[in-house]
C-alpha positions in Angstrom: 44.7 -15.2 -66.4 47.4 -15.8 -68.1 50.4 -12.9 -68.4 53.4 -14.4 -69.7 57.0 -13.2 -68.5 57.4 -12.2 -72.4 56.0 -12.4 -75.2 56.4 -11.6 -78.5 52.7 -11.3 -79.8 52.4 -7.9 -80.3 55.7 -7.3 -81.7 55.4 -9.7 -83.7 51.9 -8.8 -85.8 53.1 -5.7 -85.9 56.2 -6.6 -88.0 55.1 -9.7 -89.8 54.6 -8.6 -93.5 58.3 -6.6 -93.3 59.5 -9.7 -91.8 58.2 -12.0 -94.9 59.4 -9.8 -97.6 62.7 -9.5 -96.2 63.1 -13.6 -95.3 61.4 -13.7 -99.3 64.3 -11.5 -100.6 67.2 -13.0 -99.0 65.7 -16.5 -100.2 65.7 -14.9 -103.8 69.0 -13.4 -103.5 70.7 -17.0 -102.5 73.1 -14.9 -101.1 72.8 -16.1 -96.8 76.5 -15.1 -95.4 78.5 -12.0 -95.8 76.5 -10.2 -98.2 74.4 -6.6 -98.9 71.7 -7.2 -95.8 74.7 -7.7 -93.6 76.5 -5.0 -95.0 73.0 -2.5 -95.1 72.2 -4.1 -91.4 76.2 -3.0 -90.4 75.8 0.4 -91.8 72.1 1.0 -90.3 72.9 0.2 -86.5 76.3 2.1 -86.5 74.1 5.6 -87.5 71.6 4.5 -84.7 74.2 3.3 -82.4 76.2 7.1 -83.2 79.9 4.9 -84.0 81.8 4.7 -87.2 81.7 1.2 -87.5 79.5 -1.7 -86.5 80.5 -5.5 -86.9 77.9 -7.9 -87.5 79.0 -11.2 -85.3 77.2 -14.2 -84.9 76.4 -14.0 -81.1 76.6 -11.7 -78.0 78.9 -13.9 -76.3 81.1 -14.0 -79.2 81.0 -10.2 -80.2 82.7 -10.5 -76.6 84.8 -12.7 -77.2 85.8 -10.7 -80.8 86.5 -7.3 -78.6 88.8 -8.8 -76.5 90.6 -10.5 -78.9 90.6 -7.2 -80.7 92.3 -5.1 -78.4 94.9 -8.0 -77.7 93.6 -9.1 -74.1 94.9 -12.7 -73.7 96.7 -15.3 -71.4 98.1 -13.7 -68.2 95.7 -10.5 -68.3 93.2 -9.5 -66.0 89.8 -8.0 -66.6 87.2 -5.7 -64.2 83.8 -6.6 -64.9 80.9 -6.2 -62.4 80.3 -8.7 -60.1 76.8 -8.9 -60.8 75.8 -9.9 -64.3 75.1 -12.8 -66.7 78.0 -15.6 -66.9 78.7 -13.9 -70.2 80.4 -11.2 -69.4 82.9 -13.3 -67.5 83.4 -16.0 -70.2 84.4 -14.2 -72.9 86.9 -12.6 -70.7 87.6 -16.8 -69.9 87.7 -17.3 -73.8 91.0 -15.7 -74.5 93.0 -17.2 -71.8 92.6 -13.9 -69.2 91.0 -14.0 -65.8 88.3 -12.1 -64.5 88.4 -9.9 -61.4 85.0 -9.2 -60.0 84.2 -5.4 -58.5 80.7 -5.3 -56.5 77.5 -3.3 -57.4 76.0 -0.2 -57.1 73.7 0.0 -54.4 71.1 1.7 -56.0 71.7 1.0 -59.9 73.1 -2.1 -59.7 75.4 -1.4 -62.1 79.4 -1.6 -61.9 80.2 0.5 -58.3 83.0 2.8 -60.1 84.0 4.2 -56.4 85.1 0.4 -56.2 87.3 0.1 -59.6 90.7 1.2 -58.7 91.0 -1.0 -55.7 90.6 -4.0 -58.0 93.4 -2.8 -60.8 96.5 -4.6 -60.6 99.3 -4.6 -62.4 97.8 -7.1 -64.6 94.7 -5.3 -65.6 94.2 -4.9 -69.2 90.5 -3.9 -70.0 87.6 -2.4 -67.7 83.9 -4.1 -69.8 81.4 -2.6 -67.9 77.9 -3.7 -68.1 74.8 -2.1 -68.6 72.6 -4.1 -66.5 68.7 -4.6 -67.4 68.6 -1.6 -69.4 70.3 1.2 -67.4 73.4 3.0 -68.6 76.7 3.0 -66.4 78.5 6.1 -65.3 80.6 5.6 -68.6 82.5 9.3 -67.2 83.9 7.8 -64.3 84.9 5.4 -66.0 86.7 6.8 -69.0 88.4 9.0 -66.5 89.7 5.9 -64.3 90.7 3.5 -67.4 92.5 6.6 -68.9 94.4 7.4 -65.8 95.4 3.6 -65.4 95.8 3.2 -69.5 93.1 0.5 -69.8 90.9 -0.5 -72.4 86.7 0.1 -71.9 84.9 -2.7 -73.5 81.2 -2.3 -73.2 78.9 -4.9 -72.2 75.9 -3.1 -73.9 73.6 -6.0 -74.6 70.7 -5.2 -72.0 70.8 -1.4 -73.2 70.4 -0.4 -76.8 69.6 3.3 -77.1 70.3 4.0 -73.5 72.2 7.0 -72.4 74.6 8.3 -70.2 75.0 12.2 -70.2 72.9 12.3 -73.3 75.9 9.9 -74.7 74.5 6.2 -75.9 75.5 3.1 -75.2 77.7 1.5 -77.1 80.0 4.7 -78.3 81.5 5.4 -75.0 84.3 2.1 -75.2 87.2 1.5 -77.4 85.6 -1.2 -78.8 82.0 -3.1 -77.3 79.8 -5.7 -77.7 76.4 -6.6 -77.7 73.4 -9.0 -78.3 70.8 -9.4 -80.7 68.9 -12.7 -78.6 65.5 -12.7 -79.5 64.3 -11.4 -75.8 66.5 -8.1 -76.1 65.1 -4.6 -76.9 66.7 -5.5 -80.3 66.0 -8.9 -81.2 66.9 -11.4 -84.3 65.1 -14.4 -84.3 67.5 -16.4 -83.8 71.3 -15.7 -82.4 72.6 -12.8 -83.5 75.1 -9.7 -82.1 77.6 -7.1 -83.2 80.6 -5.0 -81.9 80.9 -1.2 -82.4 83.7 1.4 -82.2 85.0 4.6 -83.9 88.0 3.0 -84.0 88.9 1.8 -87.8 91.8 -0.4 -87.3 90.1 -2.1 -84.4 87.0 -2.6 -87.2 89.3 -4.5 -89.4 90.9 -6.7 -86.7 87.3 -7.5 -85.0 86.0 -8.1 -89.0 88.6 -10.6 -90.1 88.9 -12.1 -86.5 84.5 -13.0 -87.1 85.3 -14.5 -90.6 88.4 -16.8 -90.0 91.2 -14.3 -90.2 90.0 -13.2 -93.5 89.6 -10.2 -96.1 90.4 -12.1 -99.0 89.0 -15.3 -99.6 91.9 -18.0 -98.8 94.0 -15.5 -97.5 94.1 -15.6 -93.9 96.3 -12.8 -92.1 95.0 -14.1 -88.0 93.7 -17.0 -86.5 90.5 -16.4 -86.6 86.7 -17.7 -86.4 83.4 -18.9 -87.8 81.5 -16.0 -85.7 79.2 -14.1 -88.7 76.0 -12.5 -88.7 74.1 -14.4 -91.4 72.4 -13.0 -94.3 68.5 -13.4 -92.7 69.0 -12.2 -89.0 70.5 -9.5 -90.6 67.1 -8.6 -92.9 65.0 -9.4 -89.9 67.0 -7.0 -87.6 67.1 -4.0 -90.2 63.5 -4.7 -90.1 63.3 -4.1 -86.2 65.9 -1.1 -85.9 62.6 0.7 -87.4 60.2 0.3 -84.3 63.0 -0.1 -81.6 62.4 4.2 -80.3 59.1 3.3 -80.6 59.2 0.1 -78.7 61.8 1.4 -76.3 58.9 4.4 -75.9 56.6 1.7 -74.4 59.0 0.1 -72.4 59.3 3.6 -70.1 55.7 3.5 -70.2 55.3 0.3 -68.6 57.9 1.0 -66.3 56.5 4.5 -65.3 53.2 3.0 -64.8 54.9 -0.3 -62.3 57.2 2.7 -60.3 53.3 4.7 -59.6 51.6 1.4 -59.0 54.2 -0.1 -56.6 55.1 2.5 -55.0 55.2 2.1 -51.0 54.1 -1.7 -51.7 55.6 -4.0 -48.4 59.2 -3.9 -48.4 60.0 -3.7 -52.5 62.6 -1.9 -53.8 62.1 -0.7 -57.1 64.6 0.1 -60.3 66.5 3.5 -59.5 67.6 5.3 -62.3 71.2 7.6 -61.8 69.8 11.0 -62.2 72.7 11.4 -65.9 71.5 7.9 -67.2 68.3 6.8 -69.1 67.0 3.5 -69.2 65.6 1.0 -71.5 63.9 -1.3 -69.8 65.1 -4.4 -70.9 63.9 -6.0 -67.3 62.5 -4.5 -64.2 63.5 -5.9 -61.4 62.3 -5.1 -58.0 63.7 -6.7 -55.2 62.2 -7.8 -51.5 63.2 -9.9 -49.2 60.5 -12.9 -49.8 61.2 -13.3 -53.3 60.7 -16.5 -53.8 57.4 -16.4 -52.1 56.2 -13.7 -54.2 57.4 -15.5 -57.4 55.8 -18.7 -56.4 52.9 -16.7 -55.3 52.2 -14.9 -59.0 53.0 -18.2 -60.6 49.8 -19.1 -58.6 48.4 -16.6 -60.2 49.2 -17.0 -63.7 52.0 -14.5 -64.0 55.4 -15.1 -65.3 58.6 -13.4 -63.9 62.2 -14.5 -64.1 64.9 -14.0 -61.7 68.1 -12.2 -63.0 70.2 -13.4 -62.1 69.9 -16.7 -58.9 73.5 -17.4 -58.6 76.3 -14.9 -59.1 79.2 -15.6 -61.7 81.9 -16.3 -58.6 80.0 -18.3 -56.8 79.3 -20.8 -60.2 80.7 -24.0 -60.4 82.3 -23.1 -63.6 84.5 -20.7 -61.6 85.4 -23.1 -58.5 89.2 -22.2 -59.4 89.2 -18.3 -58.9 88.8 -19.2 -54.9 85.8 -17.2 -54.4 83.2 -18.3 -51.7 80.4 -17.6 -50.3 80.7 -13.6 -48.9 82.8 -12.5 -51.3 81.2 -10.0 -53.1 78.1 -9.8 -50.0 76.4 -7.2 -52.6 75.6 -9.6 -55.1 74.5 -12.0 -53.2 72.1 -10.2 -51.9 70.4 -9.0 -55.1 70.7 -12.6 -56.4 68.5 -14.0 -53.4 66.5 -10.6 -53.7 65.9 -9.8 -57.2 62.8 -10.6 -59.3 61.9 -9.6 -62.8 58.5 -8.8 -63.7 56.8 -8.5 -67.1 57.7 -5.9 -69.3 57.3 -6.4 -73.2 56.1 -3.6 -76.0 52.2 -4.5 -76.7 51.5 -5.4 -73.2 48.7 -3.3 -72.0 47.6 -1.3 -68.9 45.1 -3.7 -67.5 48.0 -6.3 -67.8 49.8 -3.9 -66.3 47.4 -3.1 -63.6 46.8 -6.8 -62.6 50.4 -7.7 -62.1 50.4 -4.9 -59.6 47.3 -6.0 -57.9 48.0 -9.0 -57.1 51.8 -7.8 -56.2 50.2 -5.6 -53.6 47.6 -8.7 -53.1 50.7 -10.5 -51.8 51.9 -8.3 -49.7 
């Protein structure tokens, strides 16, 4: 038995003809940067994400960076981020010279704990950056109220939650400006690095568009000190194909998660994913927790089942952030999650039999 953590086989077979045609279209057009494929994808993704503007960016981290720059976050500012997240969230804050201020996760959903945000706000706080972790939407209504009360900007990190909703409103449409990733393993993944910024603010969209393109709208005229962080034509063309299948693939992920929920309930000390009543979860990752995480992962590997840990070292304990002065115990819940979480295989095309085999081996372990 060999069940990888992630497989593109079924998805790639499904779209191979269309992807090949998309490549040929770009190749034949001989226009590879800032062309009609990018424009079309931006329009289509904006429509999917129910926003007025989408700006294609080179990758998810660059999209976060551009979003922060667009709203004017800079040196001396603080940005509130979850303590349990991928390091890119904090890196983008550091890129603009600001300081990430960590807030513990909700013990059930693992998203930022909205009841702890206000205690982290200071006179230097400029923005809140919620992360829709693993594919579940954050409590954006509560975050909106806090941001309005303290006159803060909201920047959603929507890299893992394409199509998720809070109270029926889609992630990536709540914040003043938001960022997402189309890294190949994401629910909507390119065939290389890619990302986007989304917003309903025309001025922020224009600024983000300039920032990604050398600070320029008109060639050789530069209004801002910008960057070369553009989404290329080929990836835009591929993403246009895959966007048409995203809803179908999301339903498959949700079906796999439902199977796991049924097959793994009341097994050992397993903690299964919890979904807030107002949220939907698109299961970029299906994350369980157990005090025997390392032993379970080793056992599953021996059985031919791939797993990953998202994420084994909290950001505040990474060597890169030693200068912030945090120590073990600074964010105990994030540290506990990091030491007990395990991501199981979940991907479009994964069969019921494969899900059953994963669950059976987990039950055997316990």
